[in-house]
C-alpha positions as CSV (number, residue, x, y, z in Angstrom):
1,M,0.0,0.0,0.0
2,M,1.3,3.5,-0.9
3,I,0.6,6.3,1.5
4,E,-0.3,9.5,-0.2
5,L,1.7,12.4,1.1
6,D,1.9,16.2,0.5
7,P,5.7,16.3,0.1
8,T,5.7,20.1,0.6
9,D,4.4,19.7,4.2
10,R,7.2,19.5,6.7
11,Q,4.9,17.5,9.1
12,V,5.0,14.4,6.9
13,Y,8.7,13.6,7.4
14,T,9.9,11.2,10.1
15,T,13.7,11.7,9.7
16,W,15.6,14.9,9.3
17,T,19.1,16.0,8.4
18,Q,20.6,19.4,8.0
19,D,23.1,20.8,5.4
20,I,24.6,24.2,4.8
21,V,24.6,25.7,1.3
22,R,28.1,26.1,0.1
23,Y,29.3,28.8,-2.3
24,R,30.4,26.0,-4.7
25,D,26.7,24.9,-4.8
26,L,25.8,28.0,-6.8
27,D,25.1,28.1,-10.6
28,P,26.1,31.2,-12.7
29,N,22.8,32.8,-11.8
30,G,23.6,32.8,-8.1
31,H,21.0,30.0,-7.3
32,V,21.8,26.7,-5.8
33,N,22.3,24.2,-8.6
34,N,19.8,21.3,-8.9
35,E,22.7,18.9,-8.7
36,A,23.6,20.3,-5.2
37,I,19.9,19.9,-4.2
38,N,20.1,16.3,-5.3
39,Q,23.1,15.9,-3.1
40,Y,21.0,17.1,-0.1
41,F,18.5,14.4,-1.0
42,E,21.3,11.8,-1.0
43,D,22.5,13.0,2.4
44,G,18.9,12.6,3.7
45,R,18.7,9.0,2.4
46,V,22.1,8.0,3.9
47,H,21.0,9.6,7.2
48,L,17.8,7.6,7.2
49,R,19.7,4.4,6.7
50,K,22.3,5.2,9.4
51,E,19.6,6.4,11.9
52,R,17.0,3.7,11.3
53,M,19.2,0.7,10.4
54,A,22.2,1.3,12.8
55,G,21.3,-1.7,14.9
56,L,21.4,-4.1,11.9
57,G,25.2,-4.5,11.9
58,G,27.4,-4.6,8.9
59,N,27.5,-1.8,6.4
60,V,23.9,-0.5,6.2
61,L,24.9,1.7,3.2
62,T,25.3,-1.2,0.8
63,G,22.8,-3.5,-0.8
64,F,20.4,-0.7,-1.9
65,A,20.2,0.7,-5.5
66,I,18.0,3.5,-6.7
67,K,15.6,2.3,-9.4
68,K,13.9,5.6,-9.9
69,F,14.5,9.1,-8.7
70,T,12.0,11.9,-9.5
71,A,12.6,15.5,-8.3
72,T,10.5,18.6,-8.5
73,Y,12.1,21.9,-7.9
74,H,9.6,24.4,-6.3
75,A,11.7,27.4,-5.5
76,T,15.1,28.9,-5.9
77,L,17.6,28.7,-3.0
78,A,20.4,31.2,-2.4
79,Y,23.7,31.4,-0.5
80,P,24.1,31.5,2.5
81,A,21.5,29.2,3.9
82,T,21.0,26.2,6.2
83,I,18.6,23.7,4.9
84,D,16.7,20.8,6.3
85,T,16.0,17.6,4.4
86,G,13.1,15.4,5.5
87,T,12.8,11.8,4.5
88,V,9.9,9.4,5.0
89,V,9.0,5.9,3.9
90,S,5.7,5.9,1.9
91,R,5.7,2.3,0.8
92,I,7.4,-1.0,1.7
93,G,7.2,-3.7,-1.0
94,N,8.7,-7.2,-1.3
95,S,12.2,-6.2,-2.4
96,S,11.8,-2.4,-2.7
97,F,10.6,0.7,-0.8
98,V,9.6,4.2,-1.7
99,L,10.9,7.3,0.0
100,G,9.4,10.8,-0.1
101,Q,11.8,13.6,0.5
102,G,11.7,17.4,0.9
103,V,14.3,20.1,1.1
104,F,13.3,23.1,3.1
105,D,14.7,26.6,3.8
106,S,13.0,27.3,7.1
107,E,9.3,26.7,6.2
108,R,9.7,27.2,2.5
109,C,9.8,24.0,0.4
110,I,12.6,24.2,-2.1
111,A,12.3,20.7,-3.7
112,T,10.7,17.3,-3.3
113,A,11.6,13.9,-4.5
114,D,10.2,10.4,-4.8
115,V,12.7,7.6,-4.7
116,I,12.3,3.9,-5.4
117,S,15.1,1.8,-3.8
118,V,15.6,-1.9,-4.4
119,F,17.4,-4.2,-2.0
120,F,19.8,-6.6,-3.8
121,D,22.3,-9.3,-3.2
122,T,25.7,-7.6,-3.6
123,G,27.2,-10.9,-4.8
124,T,24.8,-11.5,-7.7
125,G,23.5,-8.0,-8.3
126,K,19.9,-9.4,-8.3
127,S,17.0,-8.0,-6.2
128,I,16.0,-10.1,-3.2
129,P,13.2,-9.8,-0.7
130,L,13.8,-7.3,2.1
131,P,15.0,-9.1,5.2
132,D,12.7,-8.8,8.2
133,A,15.2,-6.6,10.1
134,V,15.4,-4.1,7.2
135,R,11.6,-4.2,6.8
136,L,11.2,-3.4,10.6
137,A,13.7,-0.6,10.3
138,L,11.9,0.9,7.3
139,D,8.6,0.5,9.2
140,S,9.9,2.8,11.9
141,A,10.2,5.6,9.3
142,L,6.9,4.8,7.6
143,A,4.6,7.8,7.1
144,E,1.6,8.1,9.4
145,Q,-1.7,7.2,7.7
146,S,-4.4,9.8,7.9
147,D,-7.8,8.7,9.0
């Protein structure tokens, strides 16, 4: 089941990380480059795994591959700034899960992303079912369902 979220609403996210905008993140127009914003999204995904899967042992940063990444850029971002990246699990499947993400400058939503990640066997490179421990960790970051 997929939980429908308003990704521009800060309240939907269960895990947060913070980054600073660096001068090198700017494009020639003085705005933060989309690629830098995509890096903030990656930082949020890594933080979610480290925070929610820390107790699983081993390297929790391997065994996941992005199948699909879709970003929407809602507003420009300038230097200097400190931004917050929220991440939430919106769906847990058999061998994959879907994350919703948002980058915020204070209350202003800068960008949102939907990310499908697949769990795979690092030896064979083939997708495999999510282990129960990974599923439980993802469940701890699952979005609240509205009544």
